[in-house]
Every structure is written in C-alpha cells, then in structure tokens.
N, C-alpha and C positions, 0 to 999 in steps of 0.2 A: 243629456247633462238643459239642453234648451228645458227637453221634458218635466226634469228635477226643478229647474227653476219654475219652471210657473205653477207646478203643485203648490211648492212652499209659498208662491205668492198668493194664488189663492188661499191657501190655508190661512196667511195673515190674515186676510182682509177679510175671510168668514170670522177669524176669532175676535178680530177688532171690532166686526158689525153688531158679534153676541153680546160681545161689553158693553157696547153703546145701547144696545137692547133692555139688558140687565140693570145699567148704572140709572135710566130714566126710570123718573116717575111711573106707574102704571096706568092705563086704562085714561079714566077721566079726571085721574092727578095731573096728569101732564100739560103743562099752559103757554105760552110763549112766556122764554125767558128762564124756565128749566135748562140747568144743565145735564149732560151727563160724561162721563167717563171714557174716554178713547184710548189713549195712552201716556206711559210715562216713558222720559229718555233720562236715563242715568249709567251708574256704573256698576256692574254685577251686582243689582238688587232682581231678587228673584220676581217675575211677573213683567218687568221694566223692559223697552228696548235698550239692549245695549248700547250708551254712547261710541265707544270705542277705546281704542290705547289711552288715550287721554281725557281726562274730564274738566274740562276748564272753569265750571260752574260752580265749585267750591268757592263760597264765600260769597256767591252773587248780590252785588248790591244794585245795579239798577239794569232795566232793560228799556230798547228802543226798539223800532221797525222803520225801514226805507220807506219812503216816499209811496212807491210805485206798489210796496206791498210784500215782497217777493223775498226779504233778507231779514231776519231777525237779530240783532245785534246784543250780547250781555257782556257786561262791566264786571267782573270781578276783583276786587281790591286785594284778597290774598288776607293773610292772619295776623301780619303787622312785622314779617319776618321772620319769624320763627322758624322756616323751613318748610312746616307740615304743609302748608299752602301757598301757593305763589299766584303774584297779580296776574290776568290774563284778560284779553276780549275777544270774543268769540262770534262767527257768524254762522246761522242757519238757513239755510233753504228753505223756502215755505213752499210745497206744495201744492196743485190745483185743491187739494183734499184738506188744507189746511196744515198735514204733517210736517215736522221739521228735520231735517236731516243735517246735522253738524259738518259745515266745509272748509270749516280751520280756523285758527286762532293765533294771537299774537301776546307778546309777553315774556313774562319770567319762568313761567311752567315748562318743565321739561317737555319737548315733545311739540312746544310751539313756536314760532318763527317769531325773532327777536324783536323787540320795538326798536326802531335807527331811525335817528334824524342825520340826514345823509349817509356817509360812512359810518358814525358812531354807534355803536351797539348801546343801549340803554335799557338794559333788562329790567330795574325796578321803577321804571317810568309810569305804573300803573299803582305802586303800591297805593293802597287805602282808596282806591277811585270809588265815588261814592255816586256819580251821575253820567249821564249819557244820552247825547240826543244826537238825531238826525238830521241832516240839512241840504239838499239838494245831492252832490255826489262826496259827502264828507260825513263823516261821523266824528264827534268829538265826548273826551271820556274826560272828567272833572277829578283832580287830584289835590291832595295839599301843598302842592307845590308846582302846579303845572295843569294847564288845559293843553290837552295833547289831540293834534290832529290827525285824522286817518282818512287817505283817499280811498276809494269804493273804485274796482272795475264795474265791469258793464255785468260781471256776473255775482256783486255783489260783495266778491271779496276786499280785504282789506290791505291798504299799506300806509305804514306811518310814514310822514313827511315832515312836519313842523309842530310846533307849539310854541303858547304866550307863557309869558312869568314867570318862567324858569330858566338863570342865565345859562344853565348845563346844555340846552337844547335847541338854542337858536330863535329866530323871528320872535324877540324880546319883546314884548310890551309889558313894562313894568304896571301894577296895579296898586294904586293908593292904598296904605295903610295895611296892604298884606306882605308878609315874611314869607317864604315857602317854610312847609314843615312846622309853622305855628300857627294853622288852623285847624277846623276841624270839618265835619263833614259838609258837602257842598250841594247845591241843586240848581241845576238847569234848564231854562227855559227858552225855545229857538222860536219865530215868528214862523208864519204859514207861508210867508215868500221866501223864507231863510236868508233876508238881509240883517235882521239884529237876533244877536243871542243875549241872553242875561243870566248872570251868574250871583245867586245868594251865597255868601261867605261871610264866615266870621271867626274873630280869634280876639283872644284877652276880654272877654266877656264884652264884645260890641262888634257890629257886623255891618254889612254894606250890600246891595245890590248893583254891580258891575256892567254896564252896557258895552259889548262889544262889536264893533261893525265888521260884519263878512263880506268879504269878497266870493262874489258867486262861483269865478272861474278859477281861482288858485284854493281857495277856503281859507285864505289868510284871517286872522282876526286882529282887529285893531282898535283900541280903549276908546271909547266915546262919552267916557261920565260916568259917574256913580252916586247914588245916594246911600244913606248910612245914619248911624248913631253914635256920634262922638268919634267917627272914621276919619283921621287926617285924609284932606286931600277928595272928601267926600260931600256933596251939599248936604246940610244936614236934615233931617224928615223932622224933627224938633220934638222928640219923645224917645227915650230909652227903653231896653229891655225886652223888645219885638224882636230883634232880627240876630241875636248874638249865638241861637243855635239854630241854625239852618233844617226843616226837615223837606221840602218842595218846593216849587216852584209852577206855576198852572198861568198859562195865558186864555184867555176868553177867546173866542174865534173870531169875532168882529175885529180884535188886535188892539183894543181900546183900554183893557185893564191885565193888569199882574198879580197875579196875587204869591205870595210867599208865607208859606208855615214855618212857625217856629214852635221849636220843641218842647221849649224850658221857658214857662211852664207850659207853655201851649196858647199858639195865639196863630192869626192870619190879617197879614197885613194888604188892603189896596195901594198898590200902585196905579195912577191914573197914566195913559202911554200917549204922547204925542204920536200921532201916526204920520206925520211928515218927516220929524225928526228923530221919533224913536226914545228919547227921551222919557224922563220917569219922573211922576212928583207924586207923594204921598197924601192921600186923602182920608183913611181912614184905617181902623182895626177893630180885631175884637180879640181878647185875650181871657184867658182862664179868670186871672188875678185881677184884672184891669190895669196893668204893668202899663206904663207910660200913658194914662191917659185914659185907654180904649174902653170899648162897651164891653162889660161883662154879661156873658151869656147868663139863661136860666137855670141852665143845667153845669154839669163836670164834665159832657164828653169830649169837651176840647183839650184836656191835662194831658201832657206828655204830646201831644198830635204827632204822627208821624207822616202823611203821605194828603192828599186831595187829588180831586176829580170834577172837572166842569162838564156839564149836559151841552151837548149838540148846538140845543136852542140857546143854550146861556142864561136859565133862569133859575140854576140852582149850583152849589157848589158842595161838595160832600168831603167831610175831612175824616182821614181813618184815626183812631189812638188806641190806649188801651182798654178804654174802657165800654167801646162800639166806634157805631159812626152819626157824625155831626151834621144835620143840614143847615146850610146857611144860604135861605133864599138871597137869587142876586136880581136887582133892577135892570133891567136889559139895556136902558137908557144910558143912566149914570155908572152903573156897574157896582154900585155901593150893595153892601150885606146886611142881613139882617138873619140874627140866630132863630133857626125855626125847631129847634126840638131834635132830638137825637135819639137811635135805637140802640140799645146796650146794656151794660148794667154799672155803668158810673152814675153818680149821685144825681136824681134828675131825669133821667132817660126812660125811655121805656123799656122795661126790661123784657127782650125775646132774645130767641137764637144761643147759639154756640156761648157760655160765659169765658171770653179769652181776647187776647190782644189783637186788634186787629193794624197789622202791618203793613197794608195797603189796600186801595180801592180802586174801584174801576166802574166806569159808566157806560153802558150798552151805545152803540152806535144810533140806535132808535129811540134813546133814551126812554125806553122801559122800564131797565131793569139796573139796579147797584149792586154790584159786587164786593165782597171782601173778604183780604186773604189774612186769615185768623191763624193763631196758635194757642197752644195751653202756655200756660208760664212756665210748666215743669218739662215743655215738650212732649208729653202724652199725646198729645194727638194736635192734626191740623188741619186746616178745610179752609173751600171757599163757599162764602154765603151769598145765597141771593136772595136781594132783598128788593122787592117789589117795589114799584115806581107809580105814584098817584099824581093824577092832572098836578096838584099843586106842590108835589116835589116830596113830600112825605112817605117815609117808607114803612113798609112792612114786611116784615120776616117770611121768606118764602120756600124754608130746606136749607141743605147744606150735603156739600160732596166732600169725602175727605178720606183720612187715615185714623183710626181712633175714635171714640165717642159714637159707638154703633147704635146707642140708644138714640141719639138724635141727626147722627148723619150716614146718607148712604154711602158704604166703602168701596176705596177702587182697586183693592186687593193689593198691590206693592206698599211697604211701608219703609218708613226712615226718611222718605221723600217729599213729606208736607209739613213734617210736624216743628219743620225750622222755614217758617213761611217766609215769601220774600216779595219779589216784584209782582204785579197781575197784570198782564196785557189784554184789552179785550181790541183788537185791530180789525174787527168786521162782525156782522151782525150774528153769524154763525160759529164764531170761535173763543175763546176764553184759553188764555196761558196763564197757569202760575208756577211760578219758580219757587224750588225749595232751596236753601242757600248753604245748608250745612246739617251733618258731616258729609252727605250725600250730594251733593249740588245734583239738580234736578230740573227736568221741564213736563209739566204735566197738563194734557190738552185734553179740552173739554168739547165736546159739542153744543151750541145754544138753540134749543129749538125756537124757529122763528114763527111757526102759524100752529 
C-alpha cells in the first residue's frame, strides 16, 4: 500500500510538472510574469483534480486569504433559492507548493456544516453573498441581509458565531438606510491591522459606505458611521449616482484612501480615510458619464466596471470591466486619481488581447504584472490575461492562458471551468488562482515565472 501510494504521488508530481512545462511559453519567449497552468480543482471534469463529493464553488462570488497565507476562503451565494445551487463558504488549505485542498465548508449546501449563531441553524444565511474578507482570526461575508462573522481555528477551519445588521442572528447593529433583502451586491475592504471594516452597500438607487469597527479578540463589529448619497443617517458626499451599484472596495497600502467601484454606469469614488479614527470623507471621483459632477475619462473603459486592484507601491489603480482594464494613475501623497488610458476594446482603449468581458483584475506582489480574468459574452471561452506593466503603470498585452480561443490563448486542457470567469487571487509572487463560477465551480492554479 505504501509503495503504491508513493508511486501515485510521484506520478501526479511528474504529470503536474509536465503540464507546467507545456503551459509556459517556450525558450526565449518566457519572461517574468508569464504564467503556466498547474491544475484545476472541480467536480467530475476530465483532466481536473476531483474536489470530492461536495463542490461548494458553484456560483462563487468572492475569495480571500488568511493573513498568514495558509488558507483560501471562497464564498458562493447560490442561485437565489431555486435549489440548483445553495450558498456556502469553503476553506482550502494552501500547501508549500501552492496547491489547494478543500478542508471544509459551511452553508445551506448538502454536505456542508450548517451556519449557526448560538444554537440556531440558519441554512440560508449566505444567500446572495457577494464579498468576503479576512481579518485576524475571523472571516466576514456580506449578504443583502447581514454581515456574517466566522471564527477561524488554528488550522484555518471555520465556525459561525455572530452577525450584524440582521435581527434574526444576534449581535445586531442596525445600519442606517438599509433594509435587509432590499439591497444589491455589497463590497467590503478591511484595513491591514484589522481594526476597521468598510462595506459599500446600496438600495433604492442610492448607496453608502459603512464603517464598522472590529474587536480584534471577539471579531464583533460595531457601527461607526457612514457616508453616502441621499442615504438617511449617513453623512452626505455631495453628489449622487456613483454609489448606487457596488462593484468593489479597495484600500491603499498606506491606509489613507478607500476606492469604491460603482458598476452603473461605471465609476471610481475616492474616500480619504482618517488614520486615527477611520472615518471617511469623499474627495473626488471619475465616472463613465460624468454622473454627479465626476471627472469624465477620455475612454469608455470604465463602463459597467466590475473590480479593482491597487499596486503595492500605491501608484496605480486598475479597474476591470466589459471593455478591458483601465489604468488610473494615483498620487501617492494625496491619493487622488487621474485617468491614464485603458487596454481592451472599449471605445478609446488600446485594442489588444482577447475581446471579452473582464470580471476581475489582480496585481502581482512585485508590481510588474497585472492579470485579468476574462470571458466571452457567450461563454465560449475563458482566460487569464497577462498585462505587463511599464514603469509609469501603462499596460501592454503579454498573452493569455485558458480554455477556448486557441488561436490566441494557450490551452489548459480541462473545459467548462474558466468560461464563467470569477474572482482572481494573486497572493504571492509565484502563484495565481482563477475561479470559475458556474456551472462547474472550479479553482485553476497557475504558476508565475519570477526570473
């Protein structure tokens, strides 16, 4: 038995190494930042690693990583209650070689442990979850009815314990202007020290950013104010139309700026953060149509913006959307943003790379590369694109890896796992994870060339 296990282990290692060699560009083409396919985790997909009897990745909405890098958490909001896909949050142990292994899940999905607060089982507590963040020894998932808190064990496993905003699950802290289940997708960001959590939420064609102060020992959240547009109980930002459709929330590394992405019509709002109190003040915005008096970019790359990512040095913010990836140059002192072009096929952008919708964007820790998770409008293909970054932050297309579109992208082999593109994680200089969200939830791992 032991000899057989060793043989199988070495066989899988050799196969993975061979796949990696074949997936990288050859010879002189290989360069820092290029990525190669390692493996896909999914359910009953030829060529992929079988996730097991339960697949909690279907309809995955967001992913995050524990601060020490040993665990990846993925939240899936389900399909809205029809029963074909139930909500869940899952934990994946990250090995020294960056491979992931499912270690457990919680939620309404059969085979997962139920979400609980006290002794009360709440199987639907994660319905329509759209954002997840990790802070200290806790993980938080946002839904249209609650911010659900999970304790983590030393091994990274999850246990529900509390939530805010919904009076069905205890630990209530009402959020001004929001009624449970009357809101759309939410976006969260948490400070590096874990003290302050911010949630961009909207409903009734208006939105706000809520400041929640976190207790590091218990993980409990307390409401500490909000800024918004015509949102009762929140300090007004002085403009409307930019916070009504949350897409993403991104904090700068220095903690002085929070950027919130609005998907309709497409905007980025800059909120300056007081380091002592954590309070926010709106200081500017860039909008696809000039909504609310915002600056108007010279291109249409921000239309229906989806996600954003900031460089480690804080000098550039990149925003994904149906038309490509937009570059907003950032003043590292003031945090102010200035539009500096886009790459893709929206009007005014530099046309290059696959002609598809960019669902997410990530920046490599060394700041040399930007990656986009893209898909065809008809789901015929899905790919991760590599965008090489110049010293001034401008992007040039450097290739893609995925399924479908063989004339342009190197092929991973498994199919039906990347053509519904989802979140993208770049947690280290040598690895990239791409989530496929439906109908076969999957995580595809890529190795990144570092020299």
